[in-house]
N, C-alpha and C positions, 0 to 999 in steps of 0.2 A: 733854733731846731728845738723841738721838743723831747721829753724822753722818750716816748714810744717811737719817734724815728730811730733813736741812738740805739734802743733796744732792737728793732728790726734791722738793723744794717749792722750790729754786730752778730746776731742770728745769721743772716746772710752771709757776712764774712766766714763765720766757722764751718755753715753747709756746705758752702764754696770749697772750701781749706779739706774739709774731710771728702768732699766727691773726688776732686783732685787727686788728693792720695791715695782713694781705693784704686779711681781709675789707673793710677801710675801702678799700683801693685797688681792688679790685676793683667794690666799689658803686658808686666814683667814676670809673670808666671811664677810668684809666689809661693810658697809651702801652701800645702792644701790645694793646689791646682786638680781638677778633676778631669782632665781630658783622657780618655782611654787612648793607651799604646795603640789596639789594634783597632780601626778604623773601615768602616765599609759603607758604601754611598754608592747612588744610581749617579751616573755623571748629569752636568749641567744641563745638556742635551738630551739626555734621556735616552741614550742609545747605547751605554755599558753600563755594567756593573763592576766597581773599582773595591777591590778590598787591599790594605796596604796594612804591614805588621812588620814593627821593628824586631830583627833578630836577636836584638838584646836591647837592654832599658836604653833609651836615648841619652847621650851624654854631650857634653862640649868637646867639639872636636869630631871626627868621622864617623858615620852611622852608617850599618849595613840594614837595608829595611827588602821586604818578599813582597811584591804586588800580583795579586790575581785580577787578571781580566773576564770578564763574562758579558755576552750580548744581554742586555737588559731585557730583552723581547723572549729568545729563545732558551737561553741559560747557558748555549752552548760556548764554550771556551775560546777564547780571541787568541789567534797566533798568528806571530808574523807582523806584529803591528811596530810602529814607528814612536815611539815613547820619548817624551821631554819631561824630566823631572826638576823642579826647580824649586828652592825656600827661599822666605824674605821673613823677615823678623818687621812687621808692623809696628811695633813702638818707636824703632830706630830707623826705618825706612831705608834698612839695606839689605842685599843680597846674600845668601850663602856665599862662600869665596870660591868655590870651585862645582863645575855641574858633575854629577855623579855619574859613574860608569853603569850602562843597564843592558844586561845579558839574558836572552832567553834560556828559561829553565824548561820549558814543556808544561803541557796540559796547561796554557793560560798562565803560567807563573812565570814572573821576570826577576831576576836578581837586580837589586837598585844597591850598587856598591859605592861607599866614600860620599854619602850626602854631608857634606862638611857642614856644621852648625855654629858658628864660631865663637856664641856668648849666651849664657843661661837665660830663659825666657821664653814666650811664647812666638812659635814659629808657624807661617803657614806654607804648607808643603802643596804646591799644585803639580799635579798630573795631566799631562796635555798628550791625548793618543789620538792616533790616525790609525784607520784599519779599510781596506777596499775603499776609499773614498767617502769614509765615514770620520767624522772628528768629533769627538768628545773630550770633557775636560773635570775635573774634581778639585777640589780643594780640601786637605785636612791639615787641622790644627793639633799641634804638637809642644808640648811644656818641658823644655830642657830645664832640668836642675841646676 
């Protein structure tokens, strides 16, 4: 093996190691992560507008959030919806321990109580809504310190 190949392999090894370390830190949501706690998005099927706001900074353990739903086309509030909220930590491949309780608060708002995030890192909070035969869903990402 010549010197050029040894240098290239050494550089490749360092680059690979740095890339893996960066990926691990990003997946674990280390300090300096920039995901906003208040998140808003049109659903994946384009039917509803979702807004999910933590009632306090997210922590390891149980968290309460406020979900607001509107019709994406008309802006009308969505009341009487069936809602499912789950959370998964993609880096570890596991879900939140318990499903949160969800109760309607009026004017298109829903209280999401007890979303249990078992460890620090990045969490994918998946919200699925069914309303009058329409189903829509969204994913929000949160970093738990």
